[in-house]
Biopython code that builds the backbone (N, CA, C, O; Angstrom):
import numpy as np
from Bio.PDB.StructureBuilder import StructureBuilder

atoms = [
    (1, "MET", "N", (114.443, 110.626, 63.382)),
    (1, "MET", "CA", (114.924, 109.920, 64.570)),
    (1, "MET", "C", (113.752, 109.207, 65.235)),
    (1, "MET", "O", (112.734, 109.824, 65.550)),
    (2, "ASP", "N", (113.904, 107.926, 65.441)),
    (2, "ASP", "CA", (112.853, 107.138, 66.069)),
    (2, "ASP", "C", (112.816, 107.388, 67.567)),
    (2, "ASP", "O", (113.849, 107.514, 68.225)),
    (3, "ARG", "N", (111.607, 107.455, 68.080)),
    (3, "ARG", "CA", (111.414, 107.545, 69.532)),
    (3, "ARG", "C", (111.352, 106.124, 70.074)),
    (3, "ARG", "O", (110.818, 105.224, 69.426)),
    (4, "LEU", "N", (111.897, 105.932, 71.255)),
    (4, "LEU", "CA", (111.934, 104.604, 71.857)),
    (4, "LEU", "C", (111.043, 104.566, 73.096)),
    (4, "LEU", "O", (110.941, 105.545, 73.836)),
    (5, "CYS", "N", (110.410, 103.434, 73.304)),
    (5, "CYS", "CA", (109.567, 103.211, 74.480)),
    (5, "CYS", "C", (110.422, 103.337, 75.745)),
    (5, "CYS", "O", (111.514, 102.775, 75.825)),
    (6, "LEU", "N", (109.910, 104.084, 76.734)),
    (6, "LEU", "CA", (110.656, 104.284, 77.986)),
    (6, "LEU", "C", (110.799, 102.989, 78.796)),
    (6, "LEU", "O", (111.686, 102.885, 79.643)),
    (7, "ASP", "N", (109.934, 102.007, 78.541)),
    (7, "ASP", "CA", (109.999, 100.763, 79.308)),
    (7, "ASP", "C", (110.825, 99.688, 78.599)),
    (7, "ASP", "O", (111.794, 99.178, 79.162)),
    (8, "CYS", "N", (110.446, 99.346, 77.375)),
    (8, "CYS", "CA", (111.099, 98.211, 76.714)),
    (8, "CYS", "C", (112.152, 98.615, 75.683)),
    (8, "CYS", "O", (112.954, 97.777, 75.270)),
    (9, "GLY", "N", (112.168, 99.885, 75.258)),
    (9, "GLY", "CA", (113.164, 100.351, 74.307)),
    (9, "GLY", "C", (112.823, 100.119, 72.845)),
    (9, "GLY", "O", (113.615, 100.465, 71.969)),
    (10, "ASN", "N", (111.665, 99.543, 72.562)),
    (10, "ASN", "CA", (111.232, 99.348, 71.174)),
    (10, "ASN", "C", (110.797, 100.680, 70.558)),
    (10, "ASN", "O", (110.425, 101.601, 71.284)),
    (11, "PRO", "N", (110.840, 100.789, 69.235)),
    (11, "PRO", "CA", (110.393, 102.022, 68.575)),
    (11, "PRO", "C", (108.916, 102.293, 68.858)),
    (11, "PRO", "O", (108.099, 101.373, 68.907)),
    (12, "VAL", "N", (108.589, 103.581, 69.043)),
    (12, "VAL", "CA", (107.220, 104.012, 69.319)),
    (12, "VAL", "C", (106.660, 104.640, 68.060)),
    (12, "VAL", "O", (107.280, 105.515, 67.456)),
    (13, "LYS", "N", (105.482, 104.183, 67.674)),
    (13, "LYS", "CA", (104.814, 104.731, 66.494)),
    (13, "LYS", "C", (103.544, 105.418, 66.952)),
    (13, "LYS", "O", (102.891, 104.963, 67.892)),
    (14, "GLY", "N", (103.186, 106.521, 66.286)),
    (14, "GLY", "CA", (101.947, 107.219, 66.623)),
    (14, "GLY", "C", (102.220, 108.680, 66.882)),
    (14, "GLY", "O", (103.083, 109.286, 66.246)),
    (15, "ARG", "N", (101.480, 109.246, 67.820)),
    (15, "ARG", "CA", (101.565, 110.673, 68.117)),
    (15, "ARG", "C", (102.994, 111.077, 68.488)),
    (15, "ARG", "O", (103.797, 110.263, 68.944)),
    (16, "ALA", "N", (103.276, 112.358, 68.275)),
    (16, "ALA", "CA", (104.629, 112.867, 68.536)),
    (16, "ALA", "C", (104.973, 112.861, 70.026)),
    (16, "ALA", "O", (106.147, 112.780, 70.388)),
    (17, "ASP", "N", (103.959, 112.945, 70.893)),
    (17, "ASP", "CA", (104.219, 112.987, 72.336)),
    (17, "ASP", "C", (104.078, 111.615, 73.005)),
    (17, "ASP", "O", (104.155, 111.526, 74.230)),
    (18, "LYS", "N", (103.880, 110.572, 72.248)),
    (18, "LYS", "CA", (103.726, 109.224, 72.787)),
    (18, "LYS", "C", (105.066, 108.719, 73.339)),
    (18, "LYS", "O", (106.103, 108.866, 72.693)),
    (19, "LYS", "N", (105.034, 108.118, 74.549)),
    (19, "LYS", "CA", (106.266, 107.695, 75.215)),
    (19, "LYS", "C", (106.403, 106.181, 75.323)),
    (19, "LYS", "O", (107.497, 105.672, 75.568)),
    (20, "PHE", "N", (105.297, 105.461, 75.142)),
    (20, "PHE", "CA", (105.295, 104.017, 75.329)),
    (20, "PHE", "C", (104.696, 103.343, 74.110)),
    (20, "PHE", "O", (103.865, 103.925, 73.413)),
    (21, "CYS", "N", (105.124, 102.104, 73.854)),
    (21, "CYS", "CA", (104.619, 101.390, 72.683)),
    (21, "CYS", "C", (103.213, 100.836, 72.906)),
    (21, "CYS", "O", (102.459, 100.673, 71.947)),
    (22, "ASP", "N", (102.846, 100.541, 74.171)),
    (22, "ASP", "CA", (101.487, 100.056, 74.461)),
    (22, "ASP", "C", (101.159, 100.282, 75.939)),
    (22, "ASP", "O", (101.990, 100.758, 76.713)),
    (23, "ASP", "N", (99.929, 99.929, 76.306)),
    (23, "ASP", "CA", (99.475, 100.124, 77.694)),
    (23, "ASP", "C", (100.244, 99.261, 78.682)),
    (23, "ASP", "O", (100.481, 99.681, 79.815)),
    (24, "LEU", "N", (100.634, 98.068, 78.274)),
    (24, "LEU", "CA", (101.402, 97.191, 79.156)),
    (24, "LEU", "C", (102.718, 97.846, 79.568)),
    (24, "LEU", "O", (103.079, 97.827, 80.745)),
    (25, "CYS", "N", (103.435, 98.425, 78.607)),
    (25, "CYS", "CA", (104.699, 99.099, 78.916)),
    (25, "CYS", "C", (104.474, 100.336, 79.784)),
    (25, "CYS", "O", (105.250, 100.602, 80.702)),
    (26, "ARG", "N", (103.410, 101.092, 79.493)),
    (26, "ARG", "CA", (103.104, 102.289, 80.291)),
    (26, "ARG", "C", (102.830, 101.892, 81.737)),
    (26, "ARG", "O", (103.365, 102.505, 82.661)),
    (27, "ASN", "N", (101.997, 100.866, 81.941)),
    (27, "ASN", "CA", (101.687, 100.407, 83.303)),
    (27, "ASN", "C", (102.925, 99.864, 84.003)),
    (27, "ASN", "O", (103.162, 100.172, 85.171)),
    (28, "ASN", "N", (103.705, 99.070, 83.309)),
    (28, "ASN", "CA", (104.917, 98.491, 83.885)),
    (28, "ASN", "C", (105.890, 99.593, 84.322)),
    (28, "ASN", "O", (106.446, 99.533, 85.418)),
    (29, "TYR", "N", (106.089, 100.580, 83.479)),
    (29, "TYR", "CA", (106.993, 101.690, 83.781)),
    (29, "TYR", "C", (106.533, 102.438, 85.037)),
    (29, "TYR", "O", (107.328, 102.694, 85.942)),
    (30, "ASN", "N", (105.248, 102.783, 85.082)),
    (30, "ASN", "CA", (104.718, 103.530, 86.235)),
    (30, "ASN", "C", (104.715, 102.696, 87.504)),
    (30, "ASN", "O", (104.941, 103.228, 88.591)),
    (31, "ASN", "N", (104.462, 101.399, 87.386)),
    (31, "ASN", "CA", (104.518, 100.532, 88.574)),
    (31, "ASN", "C", (105.927, 100.458, 89.140)),
    (31, "ASN", "O", (106.097, 100.440, 90.359)),
    (32, "HIS", "N", (106.934, 100.415, 88.286)),
    (32, "HIS", "CA", (108.319, 100.387, 88.762)),
    (32, "HIS", "C", (108.697, 101.702, 89.442)),
    (32, "HIS", "O", (109.453, 101.702, 90.414)),
    (33, "LEU", "N", (108.177, 102.820, 88.937)),
    (33, "LEU", "CA", (108.460, 104.116, 89.569)),
    (33, "LEU", "C", (107.902, 104.178, 90.987)),
    (33, "LEU", "O", (108.530, 104.741, 91.884)),
    (34, "LYS", "N", (106.733, 103.602, 91.183)),
    (34, "LYS", "CA", (106.067, 103.689, 92.483)),
    (34, "LYS", "C", (106.374, 102.512, 93.400)),
    (34, "LYS", "O", (105.917, 102.489, 94.542)),
    (35, "ALA", "N", (107.127, 101.553, 92.930)),
    (35, "ALA", "CA", (107.378, 100.330, 93.707)),
    (35, "ALA", "C", (108.049, 100.619, 95.042)),
    (35, "ALA", "O", (107.678, 100.027, 96.056)),
    (36, "GLU", "N", (109.019, 101.508, 95.064)),
    (36, "GLU", "CA", (109.745, 101.806, 96.306)),
    (36, "GLU", "C", (108.809, 102.443, 97.326)),
    (36, "GLU", "O", (108.811, 102.053, 98.494)),
    (37, "ASP", "N", (108.002, 103.427, 96.895)),
    (37, "ASP", "CA", (107.047, 104.052, 97.805)),
    (37, "ASP", "C", (106.033, 103.038, 98.302)),
    (37, "ASP", "O", (105.713, 103.005, 99.490)),
    (38, "ASN", "N", (105.529, 102.218, 97.405)),
    (38, "ASN", "CA", (104.549, 101.208, 97.795)),
    (38, "ASN", "C", (105.136, 100.205, 98.773)),
    (38, "ASN", "O", (104.435, 99.750, 99.677)),
    (39, "ALA", "N", (106.385, 99.856, 98.618)),
    (39, "ALA", "CA", (107.018, 98.904, 99.526)),
    (39, "ALA", "C", (107.087, 99.459, 100.943)),
    (39, "ALA", "O", (106.856, 98.732, 101.909)),
    (40, "ILE", "N", (107.403, 100.739, 101.071)),
    (40, "ILE", "CA", (107.468, 101.370, 102.392)),
    (40, "ILE", "C", (106.087, 101.404, 103.031)),
    (40, "ILE", "O", (105.935, 101.067, 104.205)),
    (41, "VAL", "N", (105.093, 101.805, 102.271)),
    (41, "VAL", "CA", (103.721, 101.879, 102.783)),
    (41, "VAL", "C", (103.228, 100.487, 103.181)),
    (41, "VAL", "O", (102.595, 100.334, 104.225)),
    (42, "LYS", "N", (103.505, 99.493, 102.379)),
    (42, "LYS", "CA", (103.090, 98.123, 102.702)),
    (42, "LYS", "C", (103.754, 97.634, 103.983)),
    (42, "LYS", "O", (103.110, 96.982, 104.805)),
    (43, "ALA", "N", (105.024, 97.939, 104.155)),
    (43, "ALA", "CA", (105.740, 97.498, 105.354)),
    (43, "ALA", "C", (105.161, 98.146, 106.613)),
    (43, "ALA", "O", (104.974, 97.473, 107.626)),
    (44, "VAL", "N", (104.880, 99.441, 106.555)),
    (44, "VAL", "CA", (104.307, 100.142, 107.715)),
    (44, "VAL", "C", (102.902, 99.628, 108.000)),
    (44, "VAL", "O", (102.549, 99.399, 109.157)),
    (45, "ASN", "N", (102.095, 99.445, 106.954)),
    (45, "ASN", "CA", (100.739, 98.925, 107.149)),
    (45, "ASN", "C", (100.756, 97.532, 107.755)),
    (45, "ASN", "O", (99.900, 97.206, 108.577)),
    (46, "LEU", "N", (101.704, 96.717, 107.367)),
    (46, "LEU", "CA", (101.827, 95.376, 107.931)),
    (46, "LEU", "C", (102.114, 95.441, 109.435)),
    (46, "LEU", "O", (101.531, 94.686, 110.213)),
    (47, "ILE", "N", (103.002, 96.335, 109.835)),
    (47, "ILE", "CA", (103.321, 96.501, 111.266)),
    (47, "ILE", "C", (102.103, 97.004, 112.029)),
    (47, "ILE", "O", (101.805, 96.510, 113.117)),
    (48, "LEU", "N", (101.389, 97.993, 111.461)),
    (48, "LEU", "CA", (100.192, 98.532, 112.122)),
    (48, "LEU", "C", (99.103, 97.469, 112.262)),
    (48, "LEU", "O", (98.454, 97.372, 113.303)),
    (49, "LYS", "N", (98.908, 96.679, 111.219)),
    (49, "LYS", "CA", (97.902, 95.613, 111.290)),
    (49, "LYS", "C", (98.276, 94.581, 112.340)),
    (49, "LYS", "O", (97.417, 94.102, 113.080)),
    (50, "ARG", "N", (99.566, 94.235, 112.408)),
    (50, "ARG", "CA", (100.019, 93.272, 113.408)),
    (50, "ARG", "C", (99.808, 93.833, 114.814)),
    (50, "ARG", "O", (99.320, 93.129, 115.697)),
    (51, "ASN", "N", (100.173, 95.097, 115.022)),
    (51, "ASN", "CA", (99.962, 95.721, 116.331)),
    (51, "ASN", "C", (98.486, 95.709, 116.721)),
    (51, "ASN", "O", (98.144, 95.382, 117.858)),
    (52, "ARG", "N", (97.613, 96.064, 115.780)),
    (52, "ARG", "CA", (96.174, 96.079, 116.058)),
    (52, "ARG", "C", (95.689, 94.675, 116.413)),
    (52, "ARG", "O", (94.914, 94.497, 117.352)),
    (53, "SER", "N", (96.144, 93.695, 115.666)),
    (53, "SER", "CA", (95.742, 92.320, 115.908)),
    (53, "SER", "C", (96.176, 91.847, 117.295)),
    (53, "SER", "O", (95.417, 91.169, 117.986)),
    (54, "ILE", "N", (97.371, 92.197, 117.694)),
    (54, "ILE", "CA", (97.889, 91.804, 119.016)),
    (54, "ILE", "C", (97.079, 92.472, 120.112)),
    (54, "ILE", "O", (96.698, 91.814, 121.081)),
    (55, "LEU", "N", (96.806, 93.770, 119.981)),
    (55, "LEU", "CA", (95.997, 94.470, 120.985)),
    (55, "LEU", "C", (94.596, 93.869, 121.061)),
    (55, "LEU", "O", (94.047, 93.710, 122.151)),
    (56, "SER", "N", (94.026, 93.541, 119.925)),
    (56, "SER", "CA", (92.694, 92.934, 119.879)),
    (56, "SER", "C", (92.685, 91.576, 120.573)),
    (56, "SER", "O", (91.758, 91.258, 121.318)),
    (57, "LYS", "N", (93.713, 90.786, 120.326)),
    (57, "LYS", "CA", (93.815, 89.444, 120.902)),
    (57, "LYS", "C", (93.868, 89.481, 122.428)),
    (57, "LYS", "O", (93.241, 88.660, 123.098)),
    (58, "PHE", "N", (94.623, 90.441, 122.974)),
    (58, "PHE", "CA", (94.785, 90.512, 124.428)),
    (58, "PHE", "C", (93.698, 91.342, 125.106)),
    (58, "PHE", "O", (93.723, 91.519, 126.324)),
    (59, "ASN", "N", (92.742, 91.854, 124.323)),
    (59, "ASN", "CA", (91.691, 92.697, 124.886)),
    (59, "ASN", "C", (90.317, 92.253, 124.390)),
    (59, "ASN", "O", (89.689, 92.979, 123.619)),
    (60, "PRO", "N", (89.839, 91.095, 124.803)),
    (60, "PRO", "CA", (88.545, 90.613, 124.300)),
    (60, "PRO", "C", (87.334, 91.348, 124.887)),
    (60, "PRO", "O", (86.256, 91.326, 124.294)),
    (61, "ASP", "N", (87.499, 91.995, 126.040)),
    (61, "ASP", "CA", (86.356, 92.594, 126.733)),
    (61, "ASP", "C", (86.321, 94.124, 126.700)),
    (61, "ASP", "O", (85.481, 94.719, 127.375)),
    (62, "GLY", "N", (87.183, 94.766, 125.956)),
    (62, "GLY", "CA", (87.167, 96.223, 125.873)),
    (62, "GLY", "C", (88.168, 96.917, 126.779)),
    (62, "GLY", "O", (88.494, 98.084, 126.561)),
    (63, "LYS", "N", (88.657, 96.221, 127.786)),
    (63, "LYS", "CA", (89.667, 96.785, 128.694)),
    (63, "LYS", "C", (90.415, 95.630, 129.325)),
    (63, "LYS", "O", (89.799, 94.708, 129.860)),
    (64, "ALA", "N", (91.748, 95.672, 129.268)),
    (64, "ALA", "CA", (92.545, 94.580, 129.832)),
    (64, "ALA", "C", (93.898, 95.108, 130.287)),
    (64, "ALA", "O", (94.403, 96.102, 129.766)),
    (65, "LYS", "N", (94.471, 94.423, 131.267)),
    (65, "LYS", "CA", (95.804, 94.769, 131.772)),
    (65, "LYS", "C", (96.744, 93.641, 131.388)),
    (65, "LYS", "O", (96.413, 92.464, 131.529)),
    (66, "ILE", "N", (97.926, 94.016, 130.898)),
    (66, "ILE", "CA", (98.905, 93.031, 130.414)),
    (66, "ILE", "C", (100.305, 93.573, 130.700)),
    (66, "ILE", "O", (100.474, 94.769, 130.939)),
    (67, "THR", "N", (101.285, 92.713, 130.676)),
    (67, "THR", "CA", (102.658, 93.178, 130.871)),
    (67, "THR", "C", (103.268, 93.598, 129.526)),
    (67, "THR", "O", (102.902, 93.083, 128.469)),
    (68, "ARG", "N", (104.178, 94.517, 129.599)),
    (68, "ARG", "CA", (104.898, 94.994, 128.402)),
    (68, "ARG", "C", (105.634, 93.829, 127.723)),
    (68, "ARG", "O", (105.643, 93.725, 126.497)),
    (69, "ASN", "N", (106.241, 92.968, 128.521)),
    (69, "ASN", "CA", (106.991, 91.833, 127.968)),
    (69, "ASN", "C", (106.099, 90.875, 127.179)),
    (69, "ASN", "O", (106.537, 90.299, 126.184)),
    (70, "LYS", "N", (104.860, 90.704, 127.615)),
    (70, "LYS", "CA", (103.936, 89.820, 126.908)),
    (70, "LYS", "C", (103.612, 90.396, 125.522)),
    (70, "LYS", "O", (103.539, 89.655, 124.542)),
    (71, "LEU", "N", (103.420, 91.705, 125.447)),
    (71, "LEU", "CA", (103.180, 92.352, 124.151)),
    (71, "LEU", "C", (104.399, 92.214, 123.236)),
    (71, "LEU", "O", (104.270, 91.901, 122.053)),
    (72, "ILE", "N", (105.567, 92.450, 123.796)),
    (72, "ILE", "CA", (106.803, 92.360, 123.014)),
    (72, "ILE", "C", (107.012, 90.938, 122.499)),
    (72, "ILE", "O", (107.379, 90.741, 121.341)),
    (73, "SER", "N", (106.782, 89.956, 123.353)),
    (73, "SER", "CA", (106.981, 88.561, 122.927)),
    (73, "SER", "C", (105.955, 88.144, 121.875)),
    (73, "SER", "O", (106.205, 87.209, 121.114)),
    (74, "ALA", "N", (104.807, 88.818, 121.817)),
    (74, "ALA", "CA", (103.804, 88.528, 120.787)),
    (74, "ALA", "C", (104.147, 89.216, 119.469)),
    (74, "ALA", "O", (103.499, 88.964, 118.453)),
    (75, "GLY", "N", (105.163, 90.085, 119.477)),
    (75, "GLY", "CA", (105.585, 90.763, 118.250)),
    (75, "GLY", "C", (105.134, 92.200, 118.141)),
    (75, "GLY", "O", (105.248, 92.794, 117.069)),
    (76, "PHE", "N", (104.626, 92.779, 119.213)),
    (76, "PHE", "CA", (104.157, 94.163, 119.189)),
    (76, "PHE", "C", (105.328, 95.122, 119.024)),
    (76, "PHE", "O", (106.370, 94.950, 119.657)),
    (77, "ASN", "N", (105.159, 96.131, 118.174)),
    (77, "ASN", "CA", (106.200, 97.133, 117.920)),
    (77, "ASN", "C", (105.711, 98.474, 118.456)),
    (77, "ASN", "O", (104.805, 99.078, 117.883)),
    (78, "PHE", "N", (106.301, 98.939, 119.545)),
    (78, "PHE", "CA", (105.863, 100.169, 120.208)),
    (78, "PHE", "C", (106.200, 101.433, 119.409)),
    (78, "PHE", "O", (105.736, 102.517, 119.764)),
    (79, "ASN", "N", (106.986, 101.320, 118.350)),
    (79, "ASN", "CA", (107.365, 102.488, 117.552)),
    (79, "ASN", "C", (106.310, 102.891, 116.533)),
    (79, "ASN", "O", (106.418, 103.963, 115.937)),
    (80, "TYR", "N", (105.292, 102.062, 116.315)),
    (80, "TYR", "CA", (104.287, 102.333, 115.286)),
    (80, "TYR", "C", (102.902, 102.418, 115.907)),
    (80, "TYR", "O", (102.482, 101.526, 116.643)),
    (81, "HIS", "N", (102.190, 103.513, 115.598)),
    (81, "HIS", "CA", (100.825, 103.719, 116.079)),
    (81, "HIS", "C", (100.124, 104.675, 115.114)),
    (81, "HIS", "O", (100.758, 105.270, 114.242)),
    (82, "THR", "N", (98.810, 104.814, 115.283)),
    (82, "THR", "CA", (98.058, 105.687, 114.382)),
    (82, "THR", "C", (97.677, 107.019, 115.008)),
    (82, "THR", "O", (97.504, 108.002, 114.288)),
    (83, "SER", "N", (97.543, 107.079, 116.332)),
    (83, "SER", "CA", (97.195, 108.351, 116.972)),
    (83, "SER", "C", (97.548, 108.325, 118.451)),
    (83, "SER", "O", (97.823, 107.276, 119.034)),
    (84, "ILE", "N", (97.530, 109.516, 119.033)),
    (84, "ILE", "CA", (97.797, 109.690, 120.464)),
    (84, "ILE", "C", (96.654, 110.498, 121.051)),
    (84, "ILE", "O", (96.208, 111.479, 120.455)),
    (85, "HIS", "N", (96.181, 110.087, 122.222)),
    (85, "HIS", "CA", (95.101, 110.806, 122.896)),
    (85, "HIS", "C", (95.569, 111.220, 124.289)),
    (85, "HIS", "O", (95.951, 110.374, 125.097)),
    (86, "LEU", "N", (95.538, 112.517, 124.566)),
    (86, "LEU", "CA", (95.896, 113.046, 125.886)),
    (86, "LEU", "C", (94.615, 113.292, 126.666)),
    (86, "LEU", "O", (93.714, 113.977, 126.181)),
    (87, "THR", "N", (94.526, 112.739, 127.871)),
    (87, "THR", "CA", (93.332, 112.921, 128.695)),
    (87, "THR", "C", (93.466, 114.184, 129.537)),
    (87, "THR", "O", (94.539, 114.780, 129.623)),
    (88, "HIS", "N", (92.352, 114.583, 130.159)),
    (88, "HIS", "CA", (92.354, 115.781, 131.010)),
    (88, "HIS", "C", (93.240, 115.620, 132.233)),
    (88, "HIS", "O", (93.789, 116.600, 132.736)),
    (89, "ASN", "N", (93.384, 114.391, 132.714)),
    (89, "ASN", "CA", (94.216, 114.177, 133.911)),
    (89, "ASN", "C", (95.670, 113.886, 133.567)),
    (89, "ASN", "O", (96.435, 113.488, 134.446)),
    (90, "GLY", "N", (96.078, 114.076, 132.297)),
    (90, "GLY", "CA", (97.478, 113.971, 131.920)),
    (90, "GLY", "C", (97.949, 112.620, 131.423)),
    (90, "GLY", "O", (99.139, 112.447, 131.163)),
    (91, "ASN", "N", (97.046, 111.655, 131.284)),
    (91, "ASN", "CA", (97.435, 110.345, 130.749)),
    (91, "ASN", "C", (97.562, 110.406, 129.230)),
    (91, "ASN", "O", (96.824, 111.137, 128.569)),
    (92, "THR", "N", (98.484, 109.649, 128.689)),
    (92, "THR", "CA", (98.700, 109.583, 127.244)),
    (92, "THR", "C", (98.387, 108.179, 126.752)),
    (92, "THR", "O", (99.113, 107.226, 127.034)),
    (93, "TYR", "N", (97.292, 108.073, 126.013)),
    (93, "TYR", "CA", (96.912, 106.807, 125.384)),
    (93, "TYR", "C", (97.456, 106.807, 123.962)),
    (93, "TYR", "O", (97.323, 107.792, 123.236)),
    (94, "ILE", "N", (98.060, 105.708, 123.578)),
    (94, "ILE", "CA", (98.595, 105.558, 122.230)),
    (94, "ILE", "C", (97.716, 104.538, 121.512)),
    (94, "ILE", "O", (97.513, 103.428, 122.003)),
    (95, "PHE", "N", (97.193, 104.927, 120.334)),
    (95, "PHE", "CA", (96.235, 104.088, 119.622)),
    (95, "PHE", "C", (96.823, 103.509, 118.348)),
    (95, "PHE", "O", (97.637, 104.125, 117.662)),
    (96, "CYS", "N", (96.374, 102.304, 118.069)),
    (96, "CYS", "CA", (96.606, 101.648, 116.793)),
    (96, "CYS", "C", (95.201, 101.332, 116.273)),
    (96, "CYS", "O", (94.604, 100.311, 116.614)),
    (97, "TYR", "N", (94.698, 102.236, 115.442)),
    (97, "TYR", "CA", (93.310, 102.212, 114.994)),
    (97, "TYR", "C", (92.405, 102.372, 116.206)),
    (97, "TYR", "O", (92.559, 103.350, 116.937)),
    (98, "GLU", "N", (91.465, 101.459, 116.459)),
    (98, "GLU", "CA", (90.531, 101.658, 117.577)),
    (98, "GLU", "C", (91.038, 101.098, 118.904)),
    (98, "GLU", "O", (90.401, 101.304, 119.937)),
    (99, "PHE", "N", (92.156, 100.404, 118.895)),
    (99, "PHE", "CA", (92.725, 99.850, 120.130)),
    (99, "PHE", "C", (93.862, 100.740, 120.611)),
    (99, "PHE", "O", (94.731, 101.143, 119.837)),
    (100, "GLY", "N", (93.837, 101.038, 121.911)),
    (100, "GLY", "CA", (94.873, 101.883, 122.484)),
    (100, "GLY", "C", (95.461, 101.261, 123.730)),
    (100, "GLY", "O", (94.948, 100.278, 124.266)),
    (101, "TYR", "N", (96.551, 101.859, 124.176)),
    (101, "TYR", "CA", (97.174, 101.369, 125.403)),
    (101, "TYR", "C", (97.738, 102.535, 126.198)),
    (101, "TYR", "O", (98.073, 103.588, 125.654)),
    (102, "LEU", "N", (97.829, 102.314, 127.490)),
    (102, "LEU", "CA", (98.379, 103.282, 128.431)),
    (102, "LEU", "C", (99.427, 102.571, 129.256)),
    (102, "LEU", "O", (99.152, 101.531, 129.855)),
    (103, "ALA", "N", (100.628, 103.125, 129.291)),
    (103, "ALA", "CA", (101.691, 102.539, 130.104)),
    (103, "ALA", "C", (101.400, 102.837, 131.569)),
    (103, "ALA", "O", (101.202, 103.989, 131.955)),
    (104, "ILE", "N", (101.376, 101.787, 132.373)),
    (104, "ILE", "CA", (101.182, 101.921, 133.820)),
    (104, "ILE", "C", (102.488, 101.510, 134.465)),
    (104, "ILE", "O", (102.746, 100.320, 134.648)),
    (105, "GLY", "N", (103.296, 102.463, 134.804)),
    (105, "GLY", "CA", (104.611, 102.164, 135.341)),
    (105, "GLY", "C", (105.525, 101.647, 134.243)),
    (105, "GLY", "O", (105.320, 101.929, 133.062)),
    (106, "GLU", "N", (106.523, 100.897, 134.642)),
    (106, "GLU", "CA", (107.520, 100.378, 133.696)),
    (106, "GLU", "C", (107.092, 99.069, 133.038)),
    (106, "GLU", "O", (107.475, 98.791, 131.902)),
    (107, "LEU", "N", (106.297, 98.261, 133.751)),
    (107, "LEU", "CA", (106.035, 96.908, 133.291)),
    (107, "LEU", "C", (104.623, 96.635, 132.776)),
    (107, "LEU", "O", (104.433, 95.758, 131.934)),
    (108, "ASP", "N", (103.641, 97.368, 133.267)),
    (108, "ASP", "CA", (102.252, 97.048, 132.937)),
    (108, "ASP", "C", (101.683, 97.981, 131.874)),
    (108, "ASP", "O", (102.080, 99.140, 131.752)),
    (109, "ILE", "N", (100.735, 97.433, 131.106)),
    (109, "ILE", "CA", (100.059, 98.157, 130.030)),
    (109, "ILE", "C", (98.566, 97.932, 130.193)),
    (109, "ILE", "O", (98.125, 96.803, 130.406)),
    (110, "LEU", "N", (97.782, 99.008, 130.093)),
    (110, "LEU", "CA", (96.339, 98.931, 130.074)),
    (110, "LEU", "C", (95.889, 99.066, 128.623)),
    (110, "LEU", "O", (96.194, 100.063, 127.968)),
    (111, "ILE", "N", (95.171, 98.076, 128.124)),
    (111, "ILE", "CA", (94.674, 98.093, 126.748)),
    (111, "ILE", "C", (93.203, 98.474, 126.774)),
    (111, "ILE", "O", (92.430, 97.934, 127.565)),
    (112, "VAL", "N", (92.814, 99.412, 125.899)),
    (112, "VAL", "CA", (91.424, 99.860, 125.816)),
    (112, "VAL", "C", (90.970, 99.804, 124.362)),
    (112, "VAL", "O", (91.777, 99.723, 123.436)),
    (113, "LYS", "N", (89.653, 99.851, 124.196)),
    (113, "LYS", "CA", (89.087, 99.905, 122.853)),
    (113, "LYS", "C", (88.211, 101.141, 122.759)),
    (113, "LYS", "O", (87.347, 101.369, 123.606)),
    (114, "LYS", "N", (88.440, 101.933, 121.729)),
    (114, "LYS", "CA", (87.655, 103.150, 121.508)),
    (114, "LYS", "C", (86.301, 102.744, 120.941)),
    (114, "LYS", "O", (86.218, 102.011, 119.955)),
    (115, "GLU", "N", (85.269, 103.221, 121.564)),
    (115, "GLU", "CA", (83.892, 102.884, 121.108)),
    (115, "GLU", "C", (83.362, 103.944, 120.182)),
    (115, "GLU", "O", (82.234, 103.836, 119.702)),
]
sb = StructureBuilder()
sb.init_structure("model")
sb.init_model(0)
sb.init_chain("A")
sb.init_seg("    ")
for serial, (resi, resn, name, xyz) in enumerate(atoms, 1):
    if name == "N":
        sb.init_residue(resn, " ", resi, " ")
    sb.init_atom(name, np.array(xyz, "f"), 0.0, 1.0, " ", f" {name:<3s}", serial, name[0])
structure = sb.get_structure()
């Protein structure tokens, strides 16, 4: 009984445990298996990079105050961040890499940069 390549279906010749006809088929098969996971990771990384870029743009001096609506209109997504920092006085800073923000009331945001 001939063994068939898991990717292209052609007969496989060689060792008894060989599953693919060549390296191209092996790579193609494994790339397709991981494509869904990679797509999710790429999508999240894209959002995080965009958030970081927006925070960087509105914070040229290391500390800036901005409205929540201005961040939203620039495309900022408040659901994605990389870390949270709780201060001793009870403030919660949310970070996207080295840039963070603190909600000041309902409308204002303080943007900071971690040194």
